[in-house]
mmCIF file of the N, C-alpha and C atoms, coordinates in Angstrom:
data_MODEL
# 
_entry.id   MODEL 
# 
loop_
_atom_site.group_PDB 
_atom_site.id 
_atom_site.type_symbol 
_atom_site.label_atom_id 
_atom_site.label_alt_id 
_atom_site.label_comp_id 
_atom_site.label_asym_id 
_atom_site.label_entity_id 
_atom_site.label_seq_id 
_atom_site.pdbx_PDB_ins_code 
_atom_site.Cartn_x 
_atom_site.Cartn_y 
_atom_site.Cartn_z 
_atom_site.occupancy 
_atom_site.B_iso_or_equiv 
_atom_site.pdbx_formal_charge 
_atom_site.auth_seq_id 
_atom_site.auth_comp_id 
_atom_site.auth_asym_id 
_atom_site.auth_atom_id 
_atom_site.pdbx_PDB_model_num 
ATOM 1   N N  . UNK A 1 1  ? -8.040  26.932 -16.959 1.00 0.00 ? 1  UNK A N  1 
ATOM 2   C CA . UNK A 1 1  ? -9.160  26.609 -17.050 1.00 0.00 ? 1  UNK A CA 1 
ATOM 3   C C  . UNK A 1 1  ? -9.862  24.989 -16.611 1.00 0.00 ? 1  UNK A C  1 
ATOM 4   N N  . UNK A 1 2  ? -9.080  23.874 -16.494 1.00 0.00 ? 2  UNK A N  1 
ATOM 5   C CA . UNK A 1 2  ? -9.333  23.128 -15.983 1.00 0.00 ? 2  UNK A CA 1 
ATOM 6   C C  . UNK A 1 2  ? -9.860  23.271 -14.462 1.00 0.00 ? 2  UNK A C  1 
ATOM 7   N N  . UNK A 1 3  ? -8.836  23.931 -13.613 1.00 0.00 ? 3  UNK A N  1 
ATOM 8   C CA . UNK A 1 3  ? -8.935  23.773 -12.449 1.00 0.00 ? 3  UNK A CA 1 
ATOM 9   C C  . UNK A 1 3  ? -10.311 24.939 -11.973 1.00 0.00 ? 3  UNK A C  1 
ATOM 10  N N  . UNK A 1 4  ? -10.490 25.857 -13.050 1.00 0.00 ? 4  UNK A N  1 
ATOM 11  C CA . UNK A 1 4  ? -12.059 26.345 -12.819 1.00 0.00 ? 4  UNK A CA 1 
ATOM 12  C C  . UNK A 1 4  ? -13.040 25.352 -13.359 1.00 0.00 ? 4  UNK A C  1 
ATOM 13  N N  . UNK A 1 5  ? -13.094 24.590 -13.957 1.00 0.00 ? 5  UNK A N  1 
ATOM 14  C CA . UNK A 1 5  ? -14.532 23.531 -14.430 1.00 0.00 ? 5  UNK A CA 1 
ATOM 15  C C  . UNK A 1 5  ? -13.985 22.391 -13.098 1.00 0.00 ? 5  UNK A C  1 
ATOM 16  N N  . UNK A 1 6  ? -13.048 22.577 -12.133 1.00 0.00 ? 6  UNK A N  1 
ATOM 17  C CA . UNK A 1 6  ? -13.056 21.712 -10.995 1.00 0.00 ? 6  UNK A CA 1 
ATOM 18  C C  . UNK A 1 6  ? -13.654 22.167 -10.174 1.00 0.00 ? 6  UNK A C  1 
ATOM 19  N N  . UNK A 1 7  ? -13.565 23.636 -9.937  1.00 0.00 ? 7  UNK A N  1 
ATOM 20  C CA . UNK A 1 7  ? -14.098 23.960 -9.042  1.00 0.00 ? 7  UNK A CA 1 
ATOM 21  C C  . UNK A 1 7  ? -15.793 24.122 -9.177  1.00 0.00 ? 7  UNK A C  1 
ATOM 22  N N  . UNK A 1 8  ? -16.380 24.798 -10.424 1.00 0.00 ? 8  UNK A N  1 
ATOM 23  C CA . UNK A 1 8  ? -17.661 24.647 -10.818 1.00 0.00 ? 8  UNK A CA 1 
ATOM 24  C C  . UNK A 1 8  ? -18.293 23.270 -10.268 1.00 0.00 ? 8  UNK A C  1 
ATOM 25  N N  . UNK A 1 9  ? -17.536 22.434 -10.939 1.00 0.00 ? 9  UNK A N  1 
ATOM 26  C CA . UNK A 1 9  ? -18.098 20.955 -10.470 1.00 0.00 ? 9  UNK A CA 1 
ATOM 27  C C  . UNK A 1 9  ? -18.388 20.842 -9.252  1.00 0.00 ? 9  UNK A C  1 
ATOM 28  N N  . UNK A 1 10 ? -17.455 21.300 -8.336  1.00 0.00 ? 10 UNK A N  1 
ATOM 29  C CA . UNK A 1 10 ? -17.705 20.910 -6.899  1.00 0.00 ? 10 UNK A CA 1 
ATOM 30  C C  . UNK A 1 10 ? -18.562 21.678 -6.075  1.00 0.00 ? 10 UNK A C  1 
ATOM 31  N N  . UNK A 1 11 ? -18.892 22.690 -6.717  1.00 0.00 ? 11 UNK A N  1 
ATOM 32  C CA . UNK A 1 11 ? -19.894 23.447 -6.203  1.00 0.00 ? 11 UNK A CA 1 
ATOM 33  C C  . UNK A 1 11 ? -21.054 22.874 -6.738  1.00 0.00 ? 11 UNK A C  1 
ATOM 34  N N  . UNK A 1 12 ? -21.228 22.442 -8.232  1.00 0.00 ? 12 UNK A N  1 
ATOM 35  C CA . UNK A 1 12 ? -22.507 21.500 -8.279  1.00 0.00 ? 12 UNK A CA 1 
ATOM 36  C C  . UNK A 1 12 ? -22.670 20.477 -7.668  1.00 0.00 ? 12 UNK A C  1 
ATOM 37  N N  . UNK A 1 13 ? -21.703 19.729 -7.190  1.00 0.00 ? 13 UNK A N  1 
ATOM 38  C CA . UNK A 1 13 ? -21.460 18.398 -6.272  1.00 0.00 ? 13 UNK A CA 1 
ATOM 39  C C  . UNK A 1 13 ? -22.159 18.880 -5.218  1.00 0.00 ? 13 UNK A C  1 
ATOM 40  N N  . UNK A 1 14 ? -21.810 19.966 -4.132  1.00 0.00 ? 14 UNK A N  1 
ATOM 41  C CA . UNK A 1 14 ? -22.303 20.263 -2.890  1.00 0.00 ? 14 UNK A CA 1 
ATOM 42  C C  . UNK A 1 14 ? -23.714 20.604 -3.185  1.00 0.00 ? 14 UNK A C  1 
ATOM 43  N N  . UNK A 1 15 ? -24.140 21.357 -4.158  1.00 0.00 ? 15 UNK A N  1 
ATOM 44  C CA . UNK A 1 15 ? -25.493 21.442 -4.318  1.00 0.00 ? 15 UNK A CA 1 
ATOM 45  C C  . UNK A 1 15 ? -26.660 20.313 -4.652  1.00 0.00 ? 15 UNK A C  1 
ATOM 46  N N  . UNK A 1 16 ? -25.732 19.494 -5.241  1.00 0.00 ? 16 UNK A N  1 
ATOM 47  C CA . UNK A 1 16 ? -26.604 18.214 -5.415  1.00 0.00 ? 16 UNK A CA 1 
ATOM 48  C C  . UNK A 1 16 ? -26.315 17.080 -4.402  1.00 0.00 ? 16 UNK A C  1 
ATOM 49  N N  . UNK A 1 17 ? -25.284 17.143 -3.334  1.00 0.00 ? 17 UNK A N  1 
ATOM 50  C CA . UNK A 1 17 ? -25.405 16.660 -1.895  1.00 0.00 ? 17 UNK A CA 1 
ATOM 51  C C  . UNK A 1 17 ? -26.467 17.141 -0.877  1.00 0.00 ? 17 UNK A C  1 
ATOM 52  N N  . UNK A 1 18 ? -26.650 18.413 -1.200  1.00 0.00 ? 18 UNK A N  1 
ATOM 53  C CA . UNK A 1 18 ? -27.958 19.278 -0.466  1.00 0.00 ? 18 UNK A CA 1 
ATOM 54  C C  . UNK A 1 18 ? -29.189 18.946 -0.669  1.00 0.00 ? 18 UNK A C  1 
ATOM 55  N N  . UNK A 1 19 ? -29.662 18.654 -2.122  1.00 0.00 ? 19 UNK A N  1 
ATOM 56  C CA . UNK A 1 19 ? -30.902 18.114 -2.616  1.00 0.00 ? 19 UNK A CA 1 
ATOM 57  C C  . UNK A 1 19 ? -30.934 16.823 -2.557  1.00 0.00 ? 19 UNK A C  1 
ATOM 58  N N  . UNK A 1 20 ? -29.929 16.319 -2.446  1.00 0.00 ? 20 UNK A N  1 
ATOM 59  C CA . UNK A 1 20 ? -30.137 14.756 -2.015  1.00 0.00 ? 20 UNK A CA 1 
ATOM 60  C C  . UNK A 1 20 ? -30.529 14.457 -0.700  1.00 0.00 ? 20 UNK A C  1 
ATOM 61  N N  . UNK A 1 21 ? -29.809 15.200 0.239   1.00 0.00 ? 21 UNK A N  1 
ATOM 62  C CA . UNK A 1 21 ? -29.936 15.421 1.725   1.00 0.00 ? 21 UNK A CA 1 
ATOM 63  C C  . UNK A 1 21 ? -31.448 15.692 2.110   1.00 0.00 ? 21 UNK A C  1 
ATOM 64  N N  . UNK A 1 22 ? -31.902 16.980 1.256   1.00 0.00 ? 22 UNK A N  1 
ATOM 65  C CA . UNK A 1 22 ? -33.581 17.300 1.544   1.00 0.00 ? 22 UNK A CA 1 
ATOM 66  C C  . UNK A 1 22 ? -34.275 16.235 0.805   1.00 0.00 ? 22 UNK A C  1 
ATOM 67  N N  . UNK A 1 23 ? -34.020 15.686 -0.159  1.00 0.00 ? 23 UNK A N  1 
ATOM 68  C CA . UNK A 1 23 ? -35.064 14.993 -0.488  1.00 0.00 ? 23 UNK A CA 1 
ATOM 69  C C  . UNK A 1 23 ? -35.218 13.291 0.532   1.00 0.00 ? 23 UNK A C  1 
ATOM 70  N N  . UNK A 1 24 ? -33.926 12.922 1.239   1.00 0.00 ? 24 UNK A N  1 
ATOM 71  C CA . UNK A 1 24 ? -34.106 11.837 1.961   1.00 0.00 ? 24 UNK A CA 1 
ATOM 72  C C  . UNK A 1 24 ? -34.723 12.322 3.316   1.00 0.00 ? 24 UNK A C  1 
ATOM 73  N N  . UNK A 1 25 ? -34.431 13.489 3.820   1.00 0.00 ? 25 UNK A N  1 
ATOM 74  C CA . UNK A 1 25 ? -34.900 13.834 4.865   1.00 0.00 ? 25 UNK A CA 1 
ATOM 75  C C  . UNK A 1 25 ? -36.298 14.356 4.884   1.00 0.00 ? 25 UNK A C  1 
ATOM 76  N N  . UNK A 1 26 ? -36.888 14.747 4.147   1.00 0.00 ? 26 UNK A N  1 
ATOM 77  C CA . UNK A 1 26 ? -38.377 15.000 3.858   1.00 0.00 ? 26 UNK A CA 1 
ATOM 78  C C  . UNK A 1 26 ? -39.261 13.526 3.318   1.00 0.00 ? 26 UNK A C  1 
ATOM 79  N N  . UNK A 1 27 ? -38.502 12.517 3.468   1.00 0.00 ? 27 UNK A N  1 
ATOM 80  C CA . UNK A 1 27 ? -39.470 11.342 3.104   1.00 0.00 ? 27 UNK A CA 1 
ATOM 81  C C  . UNK A 1 27 ? -38.790 10.425 1.824   1.00 0.00 ? 27 UNK A C  1 
ATOM 82  N N  . UNK A 1 28 ? -37.915 10.834 1.075   1.00 0.00 ? 28 UNK A N  1 
ATOM 83  C CA . UNK A 1 28 ? -37.369 10.126 -0.025  1.00 0.00 ? 28 UNK A CA 1 
ATOM 84  C C  . UNK A 1 28 ? -38.672 9.900  -0.881  1.00 0.00 ? 28 UNK A C  1 
ATOM 85  N N  . UNK A 1 29 ? -38.922 8.516  -0.944  1.00 0.00 ? 29 UNK A N  1 
ATOM 86  C CA . UNK A 1 29 ? -39.897 7.982  -1.943  1.00 0.00 ? 29 UNK A CA 1 
ATOM 87  C C  . UNK A 1 29 ? -40.945 7.289  -0.960  1.00 0.00 ? 29 UNK A C  1 
ATOM 88  N N  . UNK A 1 30 ? -41.235 7.575  0.157   1.00 0.00 ? 30 UNK A N  1 
ATOM 89  C CA . UNK A 1 30 ? -42.212 7.016  1.091   1.00 0.00 ? 30 UNK A CA 1 
ATOM 90  C C  . UNK A 1 30 ? -43.903 7.491  0.065   1.00 0.00 ? 30 UNK A C  1 
ATOM 91  N N  . UNK A 1 31 ? -44.982 6.701  0.529   1.00 0.00 ? 31 UNK A N  1 
ATOM 92  C CA . UNK A 1 31 ? -45.901 6.989  0.087   1.00 0.00 ? 31 UNK A CA 1 
ATOM 93  C C  . UNK A 1 31 ? -46.753 8.259  0.906   1.00 0.00 ? 31 UNK A C  1 
ATOM 94  N N  . UNK A 1 32 ? -47.426 9.286  0.253   1.00 0.00 ? 32 UNK A N  1 
ATOM 95  C CA . UNK A 1 32 ? -47.808 10.694 0.600   1.00 0.00 ? 32 UNK A CA 1 
ATOM 96  C C  . UNK A 1 32 ? -46.220 11.485 0.600   1.00 0.00 ? 32 UNK A C  1 
ATOM 97  N N  . UNK A 1 33 ? -45.362 11.359 0.471   1.00 0.00 ? 33 UNK A N  1 
ATOM 98  C CA . UNK A 1 33 ? -44.188 12.397 0.670   1.00 0.00 ? 33 UNK A CA 1 
ATOM 99  C C  . UNK A 1 33 ? -44.206 13.574 -0.769  1.00 0.00 ? 33 UNK A C  1 
ATOM 100 N N  . UNK A 1 34 ? -45.180 12.880 -1.770  1.00 0.00 ? 34 UNK A N  1 
ATOM 101 C CA . UNK A 1 34 ? -45.174 14.152 -3.017  1.00 0.00 ? 34 UNK A CA 1 
ATOM 102 C C  . UNK A 1 34 ? -44.034 14.141 -3.957  1.00 0.00 ? 34 UNK A C  1 
ATOM 103 N N  . UNK A 1 35 ? -43.312 13.258 -3.867  1.00 0.00 ? 35 UNK A N  1 
ATOM 104 C CA . UNK A 1 35 ? -42.603 12.720 -4.987  1.00 0.00 ? 35 UNK A CA 1 
ATOM 105 C C  . UNK A 1 35 ? -42.777 11.788 -6.207  1.00 0.00 ? 35 UNK A C  1 
ATOM 106 N N  . UNK A 1 36 ? -42.420 11.944 -7.202  1.00 0.00 ? 36 UNK A N  1 
ATOM 107 C CA . UNK A 1 36 ? -42.651 11.060 -8.556  1.00 0.00 ? 36 UNK A CA 1 
ATOM 108 C C  . UNK A 1 36 ? -40.985 10.498 -8.530  1.00 0.00 ? 36 UNK A C  1 
ATOM 109 N N  . UNK A 1 37 ? -40.298 10.941 -8.079  1.00 0.00 ? 37 UNK A N  1 
ATOM 110 C CA . UNK A 1 37 ? -38.794 10.455 -8.283  1.00 0.00 ? 37 UNK A CA 1 
ATOM 111 C C  . UNK A 1 37 ? -38.535 9.028  -7.375  1.00 0.00 ? 37 UNK A C  1 
ATOM 112 N N  . UNK A 1 38 ? -38.250 8.064  -8.611  1.00 0.00 ? 38 UNK A N  1 
ATOM 113 C CA . UNK A 1 38 ? -37.784 6.731  -7.990  1.00 0.00 ? 38 UNK A CA 1 
ATOM 114 C C  . UNK A 1 38 ? -36.484 6.599  -7.749  1.00 0.00 ? 38 UNK A C  1 
ATOM 115 N N  . UNK A 1 39 ? -36.049 5.882  -6.145  1.00 0.00 ? 39 UNK A N  1 
ATOM 116 C CA . UNK A 1 39 ? -35.163 5.786  -5.690  1.00 0.00 ? 39 UNK A CA 1 
ATOM 117 C C  . UNK A 1 39 ? -33.906 5.710  -6.691  1.00 0.00 ? 39 UNK A C  1 
ATOM 118 N N  . UNK A 1 40 ? -34.203 4.560  -7.497  1.00 0.00 ? 40 UNK A N  1 
ATOM 119 C CA . UNK A 1 40 ? -33.308 4.226  -8.416  1.00 0.00 ? 40 UNK A CA 1 
ATOM 120 C C  . UNK A 1 40 ? -33.067 5.308  -9.065  1.00 0.00 ? 40 UNK A C  1 
ATOM 121 N N  . UNK A 1 41 ? -33.780 6.197  -9.565  1.00 0.00 ? 41 UNK A N  1 
ATOM 122 C CA . UNK A 1 41 ? -33.329 7.318  -10.849 1.00 0.00 ? 41 UNK A CA 1 
ATOM 123 C C  . UNK A 1 41 ? -32.673 8.310  -9.644  1.00 0.00 ? 41 UNK A C  1 
ATOM 124 N N  . UNK A 1 42 ? -32.760 8.385  -8.356  1.00 0.00 ? 42 UNK A N  1 
ATOM 125 C CA . UNK A 1 42 ? -31.844 9.129  -7.886  1.00 0.00 ? 42 UNK A CA 1 
ATOM 126 C C  . UNK A 1 42 ? -30.644 8.816  -7.498  1.00 0.00 ? 42 UNK A C  1 
ATOM 127 N N  . UNK A 1 43 ? -30.691 7.681  -7.017  1.00 0.00 ? 43 UNK A N  1 
ATOM 128 C CA . UNK A 1 43 ? -29.248 7.028  -6.408  1.00 0.00 ? 43 UNK A CA 1 
ATOM 129 C C  . UNK A 1 43 ? -28.103 7.245  -7.563  1.00 0.00 ? 43 UNK A C  1 
ATOM 130 N N  . UNK A 1 44 ? -28.844 6.444  -8.617  1.00 0.00 ? 44 UNK A N  1 
ATOM 131 C CA . UNK A 1 44 ? -27.880 6.379  -10.217 1.00 0.00 ? 44 UNK A CA 1 
ATOM 132 C C  . UNK A 1 44 ? -27.672 7.731  -10.614 1.00 0.00 ? 44 UNK A C  1 
ATOM 133 N N  . UNK A 1 45 ? -28.673 8.831  -10.440 1.00 0.00 ? 45 UNK A N  1 
ATOM 134 C CA . UNK A 1 45 ? -28.019 10.054 -10.833 1.00 0.00 ? 45 UNK A CA 1 
ATOM 135 C C  . UNK A 1 45 ? -26.618 10.467 -10.029 1.00 0.00 ? 45 UNK A C  1 
ATOM 136 N N  . UNK A 1 46 ? -26.741 10.288 -8.791  1.00 0.00 ? 46 UNK A N  1 
ATOM 137 C CA . UNK A 1 46 ? -26.031 10.892 -7.900  1.00 0.00 ? 46 UNK A CA 1 
ATOM 138 C C  . UNK A 1 46 ? -24.810 9.742  -8.191  1.00 0.00 ? 46 UNK A C  1 
ATOM 139 N N  . UNK A 1 47 ? -24.833 8.571  -8.443  1.00 0.00 ? 47 UNK A N  1 
ATOM 140 C CA . UNK A 1 47 ? -23.564 7.551  -8.384  1.00 0.00 ? 47 UNK A CA 1 
ATOM 141 C C  . UNK A 1 47 ? -22.709 8.467  -9.830  1.00 0.00 ? 47 UNK A C  1 
ATOM 142 N N  . UNK A 1 48 ? -23.366 8.294  -10.962 1.00 0.00 ? 48 UNK A N  1 
ATOM 143 C CA . UNK A 1 48 ? -23.021 9.072  -11.993 1.00 0.00 ? 48 UNK A CA 1 
ATOM 144 C C  . UNK A 1 48 ? -22.418 10.376 -11.725 1.00 0.00 ? 48 UNK A C  1 
ATOM 145 N N  . UNK A 1 49 ? -22.695 10.621 -11.360 1.00 0.00 ? 49 UNK A N  1 
ATOM 146 C CA . UNK A 1 49 ? -22.279 12.510 -11.295 1.00 0.00 ? 49 UNK A CA 1 
ATOM 147 C C  . UNK A 1 49 ? -20.727 12.357 -9.936  1.00 0.00 ? 49 UNK A C  1 
ATOM 148 N N  . UNK A 1 50 ? -20.569 11.554 -8.966  1.00 0.00 ? 50 UNK A N  1 
ATOM 149 C CA . UNK A 1 50 ? -19.942 11.141 -8.320  1.00 0.00 ? 50 UNK A CA 1 
ATOM 150 C C  . UNK A 1 50 ? -18.525 10.201 -9.035  1.00 0.00 ? 50 UNK A C  1 
ATOM 151 N N  . UNK A 1 51 ? -18.801 9.741  -10.012 1.00 0.00 ? 51 UNK A N  1 
ATOM 152 C CA . UNK A 1 51 ? -18.128 8.492  -10.727 1.00 0.00 ? 51 UNK A CA 1 
ATOM 153 C C  . UNK A 1 51 ? -17.423 10.119 -11.823 1.00 0.00 ? 51 UNK A C  1 
ATOM 154 N N  . UNK A 1 52 ? -18.285 10.582 -12.458 1.00 0.00 ? 52 UNK A N  1 
ATOM 155 C CA . UNK A 1 52 ? -17.859 11.655 -13.211 1.00 0.00 ? 52 UNK A CA 1 
ATOM 156 C C  . UNK A 1 52 ? -17.021 12.635 -12.636 1.00 0.00 ? 52 UNK A C  1 
ATOM 157 N N  . UNK A 1 53 ? -17.290 13.045 -11.473 1.00 0.00 ? 53 UNK A N  1 
ATOM 158 C CA . UNK A 1 53 ? -16.153 13.739 -10.584 1.00 0.00 ? 53 UNK A CA 1 
ATOM 159 C C  . UNK A 1 53 ? -15.048 13.260 -10.310 1.00 0.00 ? 53 UNK A C  1 
ATOM 160 N N  . UNK A 1 54 ? -14.907 12.078 -9.917  1.00 0.00 ? 54 UNK A N  1 
ATOM 161 C CA . UNK A 1 54 ? -13.557 11.138 -9.712  1.00 0.00 ? 54 UNK A CA 1 
ATOM 162 C C  . UNK A 1 54 ? -12.947 10.965 -11.267 1.00 0.00 ? 54 UNK A C  1 
ATOM 163 N N  . UNK A 1 55 ? -13.524 10.804 -11.898 1.00 0.00 ? 55 UNK A N  1 
ATOM 164 C CA . UNK A 1 55 ? -13.113 10.712 -13.415 1.00 0.00 ? 55 UNK A CA 1 
ATOM 165 C C  . UNK A 1 55 ? -12.126 12.203 -13.859 1.00 0.00 ? 55 UNK A C  1 
ATOM 166 N N  . UNK A 1 56 ? -12.816 12.889 -13.305 1.00 0.00 ? 56 UNK A N  1 
ATOM 167 C CA . UNK A 1 56 ? -12.467 14.429 -13.906 1.00 0.00 ? 56 UNK A CA 1 
ATOM 168 C C  . UNK A 1 56 ? -10.961 14.934 -12.915 1.00 0.00 ? 56 UNK A C  1 
ATOM 169 N N  . UNK A 1 57 ? -10.958 14.516 -11.901 1.00 0.00 ? 57 UNK A N  1 
ATOM 170 C CA . UNK A 1 57 ? -9.992  14.696 -11.315 1.00 0.00 ? 57 UNK A CA 1 
ATOM 171 C C  . UNK A 1 57 ? -8.775  13.975 -11.405 1.00 0.00 ? 57 UNK A C  1 
ATOM 172 N N  . UNK A 1 58 ? -9.072  12.655 -11.515 1.00 0.00 ? 58 UNK A N  1 
ATOM 173 C CA . UNK A 1 58 ? -7.918  11.396 -11.956 1.00 0.00 ? 58 UNK A CA 1 
ATOM 174 C C  . UNK A 1 58 ? -7.505  12.508 -13.349 1.00 0.00 ? 58 UNK A C  1 
ATOM 175 N N  . UNK A 1 59 ? -8.253  12.871 -14.414 1.00 0.00 ? 59 UNK A N  1 
ATOM 176 C CA . UNK A 1 59 ? -7.922  13.344 -15.425 1.00 0.00 ? 59 UNK A CA 1 
ATOM 177 C C  . UNK A 1 59 ? -6.578  14.445 -15.213 1.00 0.00 ? 59 UNK A C  1 
ATOM 178 N N  . UNK A 1 60 ? -7.224  15.729 -14.376 1.00 0.00 ? 60 UNK A N  1 
ATOM 179 C CA . UNK A 1 60 ? -6.156  16.617 -13.959 1.00 0.00 ? 60 UNK A CA 1 
ATOM 180 C C  . UNK A 1 60 ? -4.724  15.937 -13.615 1.00 0.00 ? 60 UNK A C  1 
ATOM 181 N N  . UNK A 1 61 ? -5.097  15.078 -12.447 1.00 0.00 ? 61 UNK A N  1 
ATOM 182 C CA . UNK A 1 61 ? -3.791  14.833 -12.016 1.00 0.00 ? 61 UNK A CA 1 
ATOM 183 C C  . UNK A 1 61 ? -2.879  13.757 -12.948 1.00 0.00 ? 61 UNK A C  1 
ATOM 184 N N  . UNK A 1 62 ? -3.570  13.109 -13.775 1.00 0.00 ? 62 UNK A N  1 
ATOM 185 C CA . UNK A 1 62 ? -2.566  12.339 -14.904 1.00 0.00 ? 62 UNK A CA 1 
ATOM 186 C C  . UNK A 1 62 ? -2.150  13.290 -15.792 1.00 0.00 ? 62 UNK A C  1 
ATOM 187 N N  . UNK A 1 63 ? -2.845  14.165 -16.245 1.00 0.00 ? 63 UNK A N  1 
ATOM 188 C CA . UNK A 1 63 ? -2.573  15.731 -17.459 1.00 0.00 ? 63 UNK A CA 1 
ATOM 189 C C  . UNK A 1 63 ? -1.481  16.478 -16.729 1.00 0.00 ? 63 UNK A C  1 
ATOM 190 N N  . UNK A 1 64 ? -1.104  16.608 -15.414 1.00 0.00 ? 64 UNK A N  1 
ATOM 191 C CA . UNK A 1 64 ? -0.436  17.297 -14.875 1.00 0.00 ? 64 UNK A CA 1 
ATOM 192 C C  . UNK A 1 64 ? 0.734   16.655 -14.642 1.00 0.00 ? 64 UNK A C  1 
ATOM 193 N N  . UNK A 1 65 ? 1.107   15.093 -14.239 1.00 0.00 ? 65 UNK A N  1 
ATOM 194 C CA . UNK A 1 65 ? 1.982   14.216 -14.537 1.00 0.00 ? 65 UNK A CA 1 
ATOM 195 C C  . UNK A 1 65 ? 2.428   13.865 -15.754 1.00 0.00 ? 65 UNK A C  1 
ATOM 196 N N  . UNK A 1 66 ? 1.868   13.790 -16.918 1.00 0.00 ? 66 UNK A N  1 
ATOM 197 C CA . UNK A 1 66 ? 2.227   13.864 -17.880 1.00 0.00 ? 66 UNK A CA 1 
ATOM 198 C C  . UNK A 1 66 ? 3.118   15.131 -18.727 1.00 0.00 ? 66 UNK A C  1 
ATOM 199 N N  . UNK A 1 67 ? 2.284   16.156 -18.243 1.00 0.00 ? 67 UNK A N  1 
ATOM 200 C CA . UNK A 1 67 ? 3.357   17.295 -18.698 1.00 0.00 ? 67 UNK A CA 1 
ATOM 201 C C  . UNK A 1 67 ? 4.311   17.898 -18.123 1.00 0.00 ? 67 UNK A C  1 
ATOM 202 N N  . UNK A 1 68 ? 4.607   17.187 -16.824 1.00 0.00 ? 68 UNK A N  1 
ATOM 203 C CA . UNK A 1 68 ? 5.613   17.466 -15.878 1.00 0.00 ? 68 UNK A CA 1 
ATOM 204 C C  . UNK A 1 68 ? 5.486   18.510 -15.058 1.00 0.00 ? 68 UNK A C  1 
ATOM 205 N N  . UNK A 1 69 ? 4.073   18.835 -15.118 1.00 0.00 ? 69 UNK A N  1 
ATOM 206 C CA . UNK A 1 69 ? 3.886   20.379 -14.200 1.00 0.00 ? 69 UNK A CA 1 
ATOM 207 C C  . UNK A 1 69 ? 3.629   19.928 -12.349 1.00 0.00 ? 69 UNK A C  1 
ATOM 208 N N  . UNK A 1 70 ? 4.671   20.795 -12.004 1.00 0.00 ? 70 UNK A N  1 
ATOM 209 C CA . UNK A 1 70 ? 4.620   20.678 -10.256 1.00 0.00 ? 70 UNK A CA 1 
ATOM 210 C C  . UNK A 1 70 ? 4.920   19.517 -9.725  1.00 0.00 ? 70 UNK A C  1 
ATOM 211 N N  . UNK A 1 71 ? 5.834   18.729 -10.742 1.00 0.00 ? 71 UNK A N  1 
ATOM 212 C CA . UNK A 1 71 ? 6.516   17.613 -9.718  1.00 0.00 ? 71 UNK A CA 1 
ATOM 213 C C  . UNK A 1 71 ? 7.664   17.782 -9.675  1.00 0.00 ? 71 UNK A C  1 
ATOM 214 N N  . UNK A 1 72 ? 8.910   17.098 -9.499  1.00 0.00 ? 72 UNK A N  1 
ATOM 215 C CA . UNK A 1 72 ? 10.057  17.520 -9.112  1.00 0.00 ? 72 UNK A CA 1 
ATOM 216 C C  . UNK A 1 72 ? 10.934  17.450 -10.687 1.00 0.00 ? 72 UNK A C  1 
# 
């Protein structure tokens, strides 16, 4: 189940990268771009999502190491 959650999180992260790229390529927060999203909000959301993904991956690795799964 943990691996399924990781795969779902990675798929979501790819979608987030696509949306961030589209937002930046279409002008981001420039005047007249039609967005009301502040850059601080967008990049803080991105940073928190990236940190959460890294913490989840570390958790999976540490849990496997603690249980002795997949090791020597």
